[in-house]
MARGU-663519 format. One line per field, with one value per residue: x, y, z of N, C-alpha, C in turn; residue number from 1; chain. Coordinates in Angstrom, 1 decimal, padded with zeros to 4 digits. Example, Ala and Ser with C-alpha at 12.3 -4.5 7.8 and 13.67 -1.06 7.14 Angstrom:
residues 2
nX [013.2 / 012.8]
nY [-005.7 / -002.2]
nZ [007.8 / 007.1]
caX [012.3 / 013.7]
caY [-004.5 / -001.1]
caZ [007.8 / 007.1]
cX [013.2 / 012.9]
cY [-003.3 / 000.0]
cZ [007.8 / 007.9]
num [1 / 2]
cadena [A / A]
end
This chain:
residues 86
nX [071.3 / 069.2 / 068.0 / 064.6 / 064.3 / 065.9 / 068.1 / 070.0 / 071.6 / 072.5 / 075.9 / 078.3 / 080.0 / 082.6 / 082.5 / 083.0 / 085.3 / 087.1 / 086.8 / 088.3 / 090.6 / 091.2 / 091.7 / 093.6 / 096.0 / 095.8 / 097.0 / 098.8 / 100.7 / 101.1 / 102.1 / 104.6 / 106.2 / 108.9 / 109.2 / 107.2 / 104.2 / 101.7 / 098.9 / 096.6 / 093.8 / 094.4 / 093.2 / 090.2 / 090.3 / 091.1 / 089.6 / 086.9 / 088.2 / 088.5 / 085.8 / 084.6 / 086.1 / 085.1 / 082.0 / 082.2 / 082.6 / 079.9 / 078.5 / 079.9 / 079.3 / 076.6 / 076.5 / 077.8 / 075.8 / 073.5 / 074.6 / 074.6 / 072.2 / 070.9 / 072.5 / 071.5 / 069.2 / 069.3 / 070.1 / 068.2 / 066.2 / 067.5 / 067.9 / 065.1 / 064.4 / 065.8 / 064.6 / 062.3 / 062.9 / 063.6]
nY [164.4 / 161.4 / 160.0 / 158.9 / 157.3 / 156.1 / 153.1 / 152.0 / 149.7 / 148.6 / 148.3 / 151.0 / 152.7 / 153.6 / 152.0 / 149.7 / 149.9 / 150.2 / 147.5 / 146.2 / 147.1 / 146.1 / 143.6 / 143.2 / 144.1 / 142.3 / 140.1 / 141.2 / 141.2 / 138.8 / 137.7 / 139.2 / 138.9 / 137.2 / 134.8 / 132.4 / 131.5 / 129.3 / 129.8 / 128.0 / 128.7 / 130.4 / 129.6 / 129.4 / 132.2 / 133.3 / 132.1 / 133.5 / 135.9 / 136.1 / 135.5 / 137.6 / 139.7 / 138.9 / 139.5 / 142.0 / 143.5 / 143.3 / 144.6 / 147.3 / 147.8 / 148.0 / 150.4 / 151.9 / 152.1 / 153.5 / 156.1 / 157.6 / 157.2 / 159.1 / 161.0 / 161.4 / 162.6 / 164.5 / 166.2 / 166.4 / 167.6 / 170.4 / 170.7 / 171.3 / 173.2 / 175.2 / 175.4 / 176.4 / 179.3 / 180.2]
nZ [102.7 / 102.1 / 098.8 / 098.5 / 096.5 / 095.4 / 094.9 / 097.3 / 097.3 / 095.3 / 093.5 / 093.0 / 090.3 / 091.8 / 094.0 / 092.4 / 091.2 / 093.7 / 094.9 / 092.8 / 092.8 / 095.0 / 094.7 / 092.5 / 094.1 / 096.0 / 094.3 / 092.9 / 095.2 / 096.2 / 093.8 / 093.9 / 096.1 / 098.3 / 098.7 / 097.4 / 099.0 / 098.8 / 100.3 / 101.8 / 101.2 / 099.0 / 096.7 / 096.9 / 097.1 / 095.3 / 092.8 / 093.9 / 092.8 / 090.2 / 089.3 / 090.6 / 089.0 / 086.1 / 086.4 / 086.7 / 084.0 / 082.7 / 084.6 / 084.6 / 082.0 / 082.3 / 084.0 / 082.8 / 080.5 / 081.5 / 083.0 / 080.4 / 079.9 / 081.8 / 080.7 / 078.2 / 078.8 / 080.3 / 077.8 / 076.4 / 077.8 / 078.2 / 075.7 / 074.6 / 076.6 / 075.2 / 072.7 / 073.3 / 074.1 / 072.1]
caX [069.6 / 068.9 / 066.6 / 064.1 / 063.6 / 067.6 / 068.5 / 071.8 / 072.1 / 073.6 / 077.2 / 078.5 / 081.6 / 083.6 / 082.5 / 083.4 / 086.7 / 088.0 / 087.2 / 088.8 / 091.8 / 091.7 / 091.9 / 094.5 / 097.3 / 096.5 / 097.3 / 100.8 / 101.4 / 101.4 / 102.9 / 106.1 / 106.4 / 109.7 / 108.9 / 106.4 / 104.0 / 100.3 / 098.1 / 094.9 / 092.8 / 094.2 / 092.2 / 089.3 / 090.3 / 091.9 / 087.8 / 086.6 / 088.2 / 087.9 / 084.0 / 084.3 / 086.3 / 084.5 / 081.5 / 082.9 / 082.4 / 078.5 / 078.0 / 080.4 / 079.0 / 075.4 / 076.8 / 077.7 / 074.1 / 072.7 / 074.9 / 074.3 / 070.5 / 070.8 / 073.1 / 070.5 / 067.5 / 069.1 / 070.5 / 066.7 / 065.8 / 068.2 / 067.6 / 063.8 / 063.8 / 066.7 / 063.7 / 061.5 / 063.2 / 063.5]
caY [163.8 / 160.4 / 159.9 / 157.4 / 156.9 / 155.1 / 152.1 / 152.3 / 148.6 / 148.8 / 148.6 / 152.0 / 152.3 / 154.0 / 151.1 / 148.2 / 149.8 / 149.7 / 146.1 / 145.6 / 147.2 / 145.3 / 142.3 / 143.3 / 144.7 / 141.2 / 139.5 / 141.8 / 140.8 / 137.1 / 137.4 / 140.0 / 138.4 / 136.6 / 133.4 / 131.7 / 130.0 / 129.6 / 129.2 / 126.8 / 129.7 / 131.3 / 129.0 / 129.5 / 133.9 / 133.2 / 131.8 / 134.5 / 137.1 / 135.8 / 135.9 / 139.3 / 140.4 / 138.2 / 140.0 / 143.7 / 143.7 / 143.5 / 145.8 / 148.4 / 148.1 / 148.8 / 152.1 / 153.1 / 152.8 / 154.1 / 157.1 / 157.6 / 157.5 / 160.5 / 162.5 / 162.1 / 162.7 / 166.0 / 167.1 / 166.1 / 169.0 / 171.4 / 171.1 / 171.6 / 175.0 / 176.3 / 175.4 / 177.1 / 180.8 / 180.7]
caZ [103.3 / 101.6 / 098.2 / 098.6 / 095.6 / 095.1 / 095.7 / 098.0 / 097.4 / 094.1 / 093.6 / 092.3 / 090.1 / 092.6 / 094.7 / 091.9 / 091.0 / 094.8 / 094.9 / 091.7 / 093.0 / 096.3 / 094.3 / 092.0 / 095.3 / 096.7 / 093.4 / 093.2 / 096.4 / 095.7 / 092.4 / 094.4 / 097.7 / 097.9 / 098.7 / 097.3 / 099.6 / 098.3 / 101.7 / 101.6 / 101.2 / 098.1 / 095.5 / 096.8 / 096.8 / 093.4 / 092.5 / 093.9 / 092.2 / 088.6 / 089.3 / 090.3 / 087.3 / 084.9 / 086.5 / 086.8 / 082.8 / 082.5 / 085.5 / 084.1 / 081.0 / 082.5 / 084.9 / 081.6 / 080.1 / 082.9 / 082.6 / 078.8 / 079.5 / 082.4 / 079.7 / 076.9 / 079.3 / 080.4 / 077.2 / 076.1 / 079.2 / 077.7 / 074.2 / 074.8 / 077.1 / 074.0 / 072.0 / 074.2 / 074.1 / 070.3]
cX [069.1 / 067.9 / 066.2 / 063.6 / 064.7 / 067.8 / 069.8 / 072.0 / 073.0 / 074.6 / 077.4 / 079.9 / 082.2 / 084.0 / 083.2 / 084.7 / 087.3 / 088.0 / 087.8 / 090.4 / 092.1 / 092.3 / 093.8 / 096.0 / 096.7 / 097.0 / 099.4 / 101.4 / 102.4 / 102.1 / 104.2 / 106.7 / 108.1 / 110.3 / 107.5 / 105.4 / 102.7 / 099.5 / 096.7 / 093.7 / 092.8 / 093.9 / 090.9 / 089.3 / 090.5 / 090.4 / 087.5 / 086.7 / 088.1 / 086.5 / 084.5 / 084.8 / 085.4 / 082.6 / 081.6 / 082.4 / 081.1 / 078.1 / 078.8 / 079.5 / 077.4 / 075.2 / 076.8 / 076.7 / 073.0 / 073.3 / 074.9 / 072.7 / 070.2 / 071.7 / 072.3 / 069.2 / 067.7 / 069.4 / 068.7 / 066.5 / 066.3 / 067.9 / 066.0 / 063.3 / 064.8 / 065.5 / 062.9 / 061.6 / 063.0 / 062.7]
cY [162.4 / 160.4 / 158.5 / 156.8 / 156.0 / 154.0 / 152.0 / 150.7 / 148.1 / 149.1 / 149.7 / 151.8 / 152.6 / 152.5 / 149.6 / 148.4 / 149.2 / 148.5 / 145.4 / 145.8 / 146.4 / 143.9 / 142.6 / 143.4 / 143.0 / 140.6 / 139.7 / 141.2 / 139.4 / 136.9 / 138.4 / 139.4 / 137.3 / 135.6 / 132.9 / 131.0 / 130.0 / 129.0 / 128.6 / 127.5 / 130.7 / 130.4 / 129.3 / 131.8 / 134.0 / 133.0 / 133.2 / 135.5 / 136.8 / 135.8 / 137.2 / 139.6 / 139.9 / 139.1 / 141.9 / 143.8 / 144.1 / 144.5 / 146.9 / 149.2 / 148.7 / 149.8 / 152.1 / 153.8 / 153.2 / 155.6 / 158.4 / 158.2 / 159.0 / 161.1 / 162.6 / 163.0 / 164.2 / 166.6 / 167.3 / 167.7 / 170.3 / 171.4 / 171.7 / 173.1 / 175.6 / 176.7 / 176.3 / 178.7 / 180.9 / 181.4]
cZ [101.9 / 100.0 / 098.5 / 097.8 / 095.0 / 095.6 / 096.5 / 098.1 / 096.3 / 093.9 / 092.4 / 091.6 / 090.9 / 093.5 / 094.0 / 091.5 / 092.7 / 095.3 / 093.7 / 092.4 / 093.8 / 096.1 / 093.6 / 092.8 / 096.0 / 095.6 / 093.5 / 094.2 / 096.3 / 095.2 / 092.8 / 095.4 / 097.0 / 097.8 / 098.5 / 097.9 / 099.7 / 100.5 / 101.1 / 100.9 / 100.0 / 097.0 / 095.1 / 096.5 / 095.5 / 092.8 / 092.5 / 092.7 / 090.9 / 089.1 / 089.6 / 089.2 / 086.4 / 085.3 / 086.7 / 085.1 / 082.5 / 082.8 / 084.7 / 083.2 / 081.0 / 083.3 / 083.4 / 080.7 / 080.6 / 082.7 / 081.7 / 079.1 / 080.1 / 081.3 / 078.6 / 077.7 / 079.9 / 079.0 / 076.5 / 076.5 / 078.7 / 076.3 / 074.1 / 075.5 / 075.9 / 073.7 / 072.3 / 073.9 / 072.6 / 069.9]
num [1 / 2 / 3 / 4 / 5 / 6 / 7 / 8 / 9 / 10 / 11 / 12 / 13 / 14 / 15 / 16 / 17 / 18 / 19 / 20 / 21 / 22 / 23 / 24 / 25 / 26 / 27 / 28 / 29 / 30 / 31 / 32 / 33 / 34 / 35 / 36 / 37 / 38 / 39 / 40 / 41 / 42 / 43 / 44 / 45 / 46 / 47 / 48 / 49 / 50 / 51 / 52 / 53 / 54 / 55 / 56 / 57 / 58 / 59 / 60 / 61 / 62 / 63 / 64 / 65 / 66 / 67 / 68 / 69 / 70 / 71 / 72 / 73 / 74 / 75 / 76 / 77 / 78 / 79 / 80 / 81 / 82 / 83 / 84 / 85 / 86]
cadena [A / A / A / A / A / A / A / A / A / A / A / A / A / A / A / A / A / A / A / A / A / A / A / A / A / A / A / A / A / A / A / A / A / A / A / A / A / A / A / A / A / A / A / A / A / A / A / A / A / A / A / A / A / A / A / A / A / A / A / A / A / A / A / A / A / A / A / A / A / A / A / A / A / A / A / A / A / A / A / A / A / A / A / A / A / A]
end
């Protein structure tokens, strides 16, 4: 069941890694092909890949910050429960 309070339009870490992996595979394929032949769309595609890589850095930092906040909240809750038992 989906949580109605969750924004499923946001990119999560697994999706971002998949996007970046696809870009790396594409670039690797282009760089290691026997005969290098650029398609007309390659420069545009590479521009989008560069933008994806640049946007990934702050997105990953934001995801990490969100994860840390959730961990800290859970830790505070655990410590509050532990404090109540003593």
